[in-house]
C-alpha positions as CSV (number, residue, x, y, z in Angstrom):
1,X,0.0,0.1,0.0
2,X,1.2,3.3,-0.8
3,X,1.1,5.1,2.9
4,X,1.7,8.4,1.3
5,X,-1.6,8.6,-0.5
6,X,-4.2,5.7,0.5
7,X,-6.3,6.0,3.8
8,X,-4.5,4.9,6.9
9,X,-6.5,1.6,7.9
10,X,-7.2,1.7,11.5
11,X,-8.6,-1.3,13.8
12,X,-10.5,-0.2,16.8
13,X,-10.6,-2.7,19.8
14,X,-13.3,-2.2,22.3
15,X,-15.9,-1.1,19.7
16,X,-19.5,-1.1,20.9
17,X,-22.3,0.2,18.9
18,X,-24.1,1.0,22.0
19,X,-21.8,2.9,24.5
20,X,-17.9,3.7,25.1
21,X,-15.3,6.0,24.3
22,X,-14.8,4.3,20.8
23,X,-18.3,5.0,19.8
24,X,-18.5,8.3,21.5
25,X,-15.1,10.1,20.3
26,X,-13.4,7.9,17.8
27,X,-16.1,7.0,15.4
28,X,-16.9,10.7,14.7
29,X,-13.5,11.7,14.5
30,X,-12.4,9.2,12.1
31,X,-15.3,9.7,9.9
32,X,-14.6,13.3,9.7
33,X,-11.3,12.8,8.6
34,X,-10.3,11.5,4.8
35,X,-6.9,10.4,5.9
36,X,-8.2,7.3,7.6
37,X,-10.7,4.2,6.8
38,X,-12.1,2.0,9.6
39,X,-10.9,-1.2,8.7
40,X,-11.6,-3.7,11.7
41,X,-13.3,-3.6,15.1
42,X,-13.0,-6.0,18.0
43,X,-15.4,-6.7,20.9
44,X,-15.8,-9.2,23.9
45,X,-18.2,-11.2,21.6
46,X,-18.7,-11.7,18.1
47,X,-22.3,-10.3,18.3
48,X,-21.0,-7.3,20.0
49,X,-18.5,-6.7,17.2
50,X,-20.7,-7.4,14.3
51,X,-23.0,-4.7,15.5
52,X,-20.3,-2.3,15.8
53,X,-19.0,-3.5,12.5
54,X,-22.2,-2.5,11.0
55,X,-22.4,0.8,12.6
56,X,-18.6,1.9,12.0
57,X,-18.8,0.4,8.2
58,X,-15.6,-1.7,9.1
59,X,-14.8,-4.3,6.8
60,X,-13.6,-7.2,9.5
61,X,-15.0,-7.9,13.1
62,X,-13.2,-10.0,15.7
63,X,-14.2,-11.1,19.1
64,X,-10.4,-11.4,19.7
65,X,-8.4,-8.0,20.1
66,X,-5.2,-9.9,19.6
67,X,-6.3,-11.2,16.3
68,X,-7.3,-7.6,15.2
69,X,-3.7,-6.4,16.3
70,X,-2.1,-8.9,13.7
71,X,-4.6,-8.3,11.0
72,X,-2.3,-7.6,7.9
73,X,-4.9,-5.1,6.5
74,X,-4.8,-3.1,9.6
75,X,-2.1,-0.2,9.7
76,X,-3.1,1.4,13.2
77,X,-4.3,-0.4,16.1
78,X,-6.6,1.9,18.2
79,X,-6.8,0.6,22.0
80,X,-9.9,1.8,23.7
81,X,-10.4,-1.3,26.1
82,X,-10.1,-1.1,29.7
83,X,-6.6,-0.3,31.1
84,X,-5.8,-3.9,32.5
85,X,-6.1,-5.0,28.7
86,X,-3.9,-2.4,27.3
87,X,-0.3,-4.0,27.5
88,X,-1.4,-7.3,25.8
89,X,-2.9,-5.7,22.9
90,X,-0.4,-2.8,22.5
91,X,2.6,-5.6,22.5
92,X,0.9,-7.6,20.1
93,X,0.3,-4.8,17.9
94,X,3.9,-3.5,18.1
95,X,5.1,-7.2,17.3
96,X,3.3,-7.0,14.4
97,X,4.9,-3.8,13.3
98,X,1.6,-1.7,13.6
99,X,1.3,2.0,14.5
100,X,-0.5,2.4,17.9
101,X,-3.3,4.9,19.1
102,X,-3.7,3.8,22.9
103,X,-6.2,5.5,25.4
104,X,-4.9,7.1,28.4
105,X,-3.7,5.7,30.8
106,X,-1.1,3.6,29.0
107,X,-0.8,0.8,31.8
108,X,-1.8,-0.2,35.2
109,X,1.1,1.1,36.9
110,X,4.6,2.9,36.0
111,X,6.3,-0.8,35.3
112,X,3.7,-1.5,32.6
113,X,4.0,2.0,31.1
114,X,7.7,1.8,30.8
115,X,7.8,-1.8,29.5
116,X,5.4,-0.6,26.5
117,X,7.4,2.4,26.0
118,X,10.4,0.6,25.5
119,X,9.1,-2.0,23.4
120,X,7.5,0.9,20.8
121,X,10.9,2.7,20.9
122,X,12.8,-0.5,20.0
123,X,10.3,-1.3,17.5
124,X,10.2,2.3,15.7
125,X,6.6,2.3,15.3
126,X,4.6,5.5,15.6
127,X,2.6,5.7,18.9
128,X,0.1,8.1,20.3
129,X,-1.2,8.3,23.9
130,X,-4.5,9.5,24.0
131,X,-4.0,12.7,25.9
132,X,-6.5,14.7,23.8
133,X,-7.1,17.4,26.2
134,X,-3.2,18.6,26.3
135,X,-3.2,18.1,22.6
136,X,-6.6,20.3,22.1
137,X,-6.4,23.5,19.8
138,X,-6.9,25.7,22.5
139,X,-4.2,24.0,24.9
140,X,-1.5,24.1,22.3
141,X,-2.6,27.7,21.4
142,X,-2.3,28.4,25.1
143,X,1.0,26.9,25.4
144,X,2.5,28.9,22.4
145,X,0.9,32.2,23.8
146,X,2.9,31.4,27.1
147,X,6.1,30.5,25.3
148,X,6.0,33.4,23.1
149,X,5.5,35.7,26.3
150,X,2.1,37.0,25.9
151,X,1.5,37.2,29.5
152,X,5.2,37.7,30.5
153,X,6.7,35.3,33.1
154,X,4.1,32.9,34.5
155,X,3.7,33.3,38.4
156,X,0.7,31.4,39.7
157,X,-1.7,28.9,38.2
158,X,-5.0,27.8,39.5
159,X,-6.9,24.8,38.2
160,X,-10.3,23.3,39.1
161,X,-11.0,20.1,37.2
162,X,-14.4,18.6,37.6
163,X,-15.8,15.4,36.5
164,X,-19.2,13.5,36.8
165,X,-17.2,10.3,37.3
166,X,-16.4,8.9,40.8
167,X,-19.6,10.3,42.4
168,X,-22.1,8.7,44.5
169,X,-23.8,6.5,41.7
170,X,-22.8,5.2,38.4
171,X,-23.6,2.6,35.7
172,X,-22.4,-0.8,36.5
173,X,-20.0,-0.9,33.7
174,X,-17.9,1.9,35.5
175,X,-17.6,-0.4,38.6
176,X,-14.0,-1.1,37.5
177,X,-12.9,2.7,37.9
178,X,-13.5,2.6,41.7
179,X,-10.8,-0.2,42.1
180,X,-7.1,1.5,42.5
181,X,-5.6,-1.7,41.4
182,X,-7.0,-1.4,37.6
183,X,-5.1,1.9,37.2
184,X,-8.1,3.7,35.8
185,X,-9.0,6.1,38.7
186,X,-10.0,9.7,39.4
187,X,-6.3,10.5,39.8
188,X,-5.0,8.8,36.7
189,X,-7.7,9.8,34.5
190,X,-9.3,13.2,35.4
191,X,-6.0,14.2,37.3
192,X,-3.6,12.7,34.7
193,X,-5.6,14.4,31.7
194,X,-5.3,17.7,34.0
195,X,-1.5,17.3,34.8
196,X,-0.7,16.9,31.3
197,X,-2.4,20.1,30.3
198,X,-0.7,21.9,33.2
199,X,2.7,20.9,32.3
200,X,2.1,21.6,28.5
201,X,1.2,25.2,29.3
202,X,3.6,26.1,32.4
203,X,6.2,23.7,32.2
204,X,7.3,20.3,33.8
205,X,6.6,20.0,37.9
206,X,10.0,20.4,40.1
207,X,8.2,19.2,43.1
208,X,4.8,18.5,44.4
209,X,2.6,18.4,47.8
210,X,-0.5,16.2,47.3
211,X,-3.6,15.0,49.2
212,X,-5.4,12.3,47.5
213,X,-9.0,11.6,49.4
214,X,-11.7,9.1,49.6
215,X,-14.6,11.3,50.4
216,X,-17.3,8.8,49.4
217,X,-16.1,5.3,50.3
218,X,-18.9,3.6,48.4
219,X,-20.8,4.0,44.9
220,X,-24.1,2.7,44.1
221,X,-24.8,0.9,40.9
222,X,-27.5,2.7,38.9
223,X,-30.8,0.8,38.8
224,X,-29.9,-1.5,41.8
225,X,-29.6,-1.5,45.6
226,X,-26.1,-2.7,45.4
227,X,-23.2,-0.4,46.4
228,X,-19.4,-1.4,45.9
229,X,-16.4,-0.2,47.8
230,X,-14.3,2.5,46.5
231,X,-10.4,2.2,46.8
232,X,-9.3,5.0,44.8
233,X,-9.3,8.6,45.7
234,X,-12.4,10.6,44.5
235,X,-10.8,14.0,45.4
236,X,-7.2,15.2,44.7
237,X,-5.3,18.3,45.8
238,X,-1.8,19.1,44.2
239,X,0.2,21.9,44.9
240,X,3.4,22.1,42.9
241,X,6.4,24.6,41.6
242,X,7.3,24.2,38.0
243,X,10.9,24.1,36.5
244,X,10.4,27.7,35.3
245,X,9.5,29.1,38.6
246,X,5.5,29.2,38.3
247,X,3.5,27.7,41.1
248,X,0.4,25.9,40.8
249,X,-2.7,24.6,42.6
250,X,-4.9,21.8,41.2
251,X,-8.1,20.3,42.6
252,X,-9.7,17.3,40.9
253,X,-13.3,16.9,42.1
254,X,-15.2,13.8,41.3
255,X,-19.1,13.4,41.2
256,X,-19.4,17.2,40.0
257,X,-21.2,18.8,37.1
258,X,-22.3,21.9,38.3
259,X,-18.7,23.3,38.9
260,X,-17.1,24.7,35.8
261,X,-13.6,23.9,34.6
262,X,-11.1,26.5,35.6
263,X,-7.5,27.4,34.4
264,X,-6.1,30.7,35.1
265,X,-2.3,31.6,34.6
266,X,-1.5,35.0,36.2
267,X,2.0,36.3,34.8
268,X,4.2,39.5,34.8
269,X,2.3,41.0,31.9
270,X,-1.1,39.7,31.9
271,X,-3.6,36.6,32.6
272,X,-4.3,33.8,30.5
273,X,-7.5,31.7,31.0
274,X,-8.8,28.3,29.5
275,X,-12.4,27.8,29.6
276,X,-15.2,25.4,28.5
277,X,-15.2,21.8,29.8
278,X,-17.5,18.8,29.4
279,X,-19.4,16.9,32.3
280,X,-17.1,13.9,31.4
281,X,-14.0,16.0,32.2
282,X,-12.7,18.9,30.5
283,X,-10.9,16.8,27.7
284,X,-13.9,15.8,26.3
285,X,-15.2,19.1,25.0
286,X,-14.0,22.1,23.2
287,X,-12.1,24.8,25.0
288,X,-11.5,28.6,24.5
289,X,-8.3,30.6,25.3
290,X,-8.6,34.4,26.4
291,X,-5.8,36.6,27.5
292,X,-5.7,39.9,29.5
293,X,-4.9,42.5,28.0
294,X,-6.2,41.7,24.8
295,X,-6.5,38.0,23.0
296,X,-5.2,36.1,20.0
297,X,-7.7,34.2,17.9
298,X,-7.1,30.5,18.1
299,X,-6.2,28.7,15.0
300,X,-9.0,26.8,12.9
301,X,-10.1,23.5,14.2
302,X,-9.2,20.4,11.7
303,X,-12.8,19.7,11.8
304,X,-14.9,22.7,12.9
305,X,-18.2,20.7,12.6
306,X,-17.4,18.5,15.5
307,X,-18.4,18.9,19.1
308,X,-18.1,16.9,22.3
309,X,-15.6,14.0,22.4
310,X,-14.7,13.8,18.7
311,X,-13.6,17.3,18.6
312,X,-10.3,17.0,20.6
313,X,-9.7,13.4,19.5
314,X,-9.9,14.5,15.6
315,X,-7.0,16.8,16.7
316,X,-4.9,13.7,17.8
317,X,-5.9,11.8,14.9
318,X,-4.9,14.3,12.3
319,X,-1.6,15.0,14.0
320,X,-0.9,11.4,14.3
321,X,-1.5,11.0,10.4
322,X,1.0,13.7,9.8
323,X,3.6,11.9,12.0
324,X,3.3,8.5,10.4
325,X,3.2,10.1,6.6
326,X,6.2,12.6,7.4
327,X,8.2,10.6,9.9
328,X,7.7,13.4,12.5
329,X,6.9,12.8,16.2
330,X,4.6,15.8,17.4
331,X,1.8,13.7,19.4
332,X,2.4,12.6,22.9
333,X,3.7,9.3,22.8
334,X,4.4,6.5,25.2
335,X,7.4,7.8,26.6
336,X,5.3,10.9,27.7
337,X,3.0,8.6,29.1
338,X,5.4,7.1,31.3
339,X,6.7,10.4,32.6
340,X,3.2,11.4,33.4
341,X,2.7,8.2,35.1
342,X,5.8,8.6,36.9
343,X,4.4,12.3,38.1
344,X,1.2,10.3,39.5
345,X,3.2,7.9,41.5
346,X,5.0,10.9,43.0
347,X,1.9,12.7,43.9
348,X,0.6,9.5,45.4
349,X,3.7,9.1,47.4
350,X,3.5,12.6,48.6
351,X,-0.1,12.1,49.6
352,X,0.9,8.8,51.6
353,X,3.9,10.5,53.1
354,X,2.6,13.7,53.9
355,X,5.4,15.8,52.7
356,X,6.6,17.7,49.5
357,X,8.6,15.4,46.9
358,X,10.7,16.3,44.0
359,X,9.5,14.9,40.8
360,X,12.5,12.9,39.5
361,X,11.9,12.5,35.6
């Protein structure tokens, strides 16, 4: 196949016609981008996979994600399954020479993330980690404004990042998000996405002080009388100092939709604000940047007709296609995912120890 002209063929693991991030975000994004064709889908059962194949317009359907990862007609494997399943599928795709777009978090822990990142690096394939919030048009615009000195030297940053998840009640298919061992928690998902955006705009953390709390110890399964224990934090506070000298505060709040996303940087010559957000987390919706004094218009979106989850994901897919075709590496990759996982581990350790810790990247 001529990779410079023909659409890149995508295989989507974790496809479900009725619900899920693949349908909510990736399907709309890929349909809007002529650089891609949806070649294959996989799901837990062939019945679910066939239903997804019909909706997605895919050629092939699998009830085995590892088989999809080895399909010779697939160029890119999109990994949208639960986090504990990431490693096996990503490793199978890498071994088969595929490019990989994996949802964040990359693995259940730092050891898995580093192992996967090393395998991708050794294979020389293109990989993208799904940090679509930090890669959104608005955040990249904000990062450039700060880098160009639009507000002078950043002094302080305040962030409040709410999400409907990790509240008092959720559907049964979100039960696994309450178990810290699965690696898909408020800290890693809502926290990880927000931390990635903070570092994109004001630079890497130098040190952190954190408090991760379980405010509500149980979650009710919607439509039932059953409650399950929550073993991961549903509220996170992080104060930090960044390499460039900016100091920041972050509050990640679970089970909240009425509190707006807040991101305000105060600099020596002005203020920058990122506004917008989405009930499922700021990364799932379009964002806007303003500066005081004066504002600079954001660049045009890749697919301006898209809103909600597909909007920022389409920006990731567009840049990923450009990287594959030109040999560049502009999207956040698995090494970036491992660094972010290390930052989250440091935050956990700070909370456990009750002290400020340096971030040793």
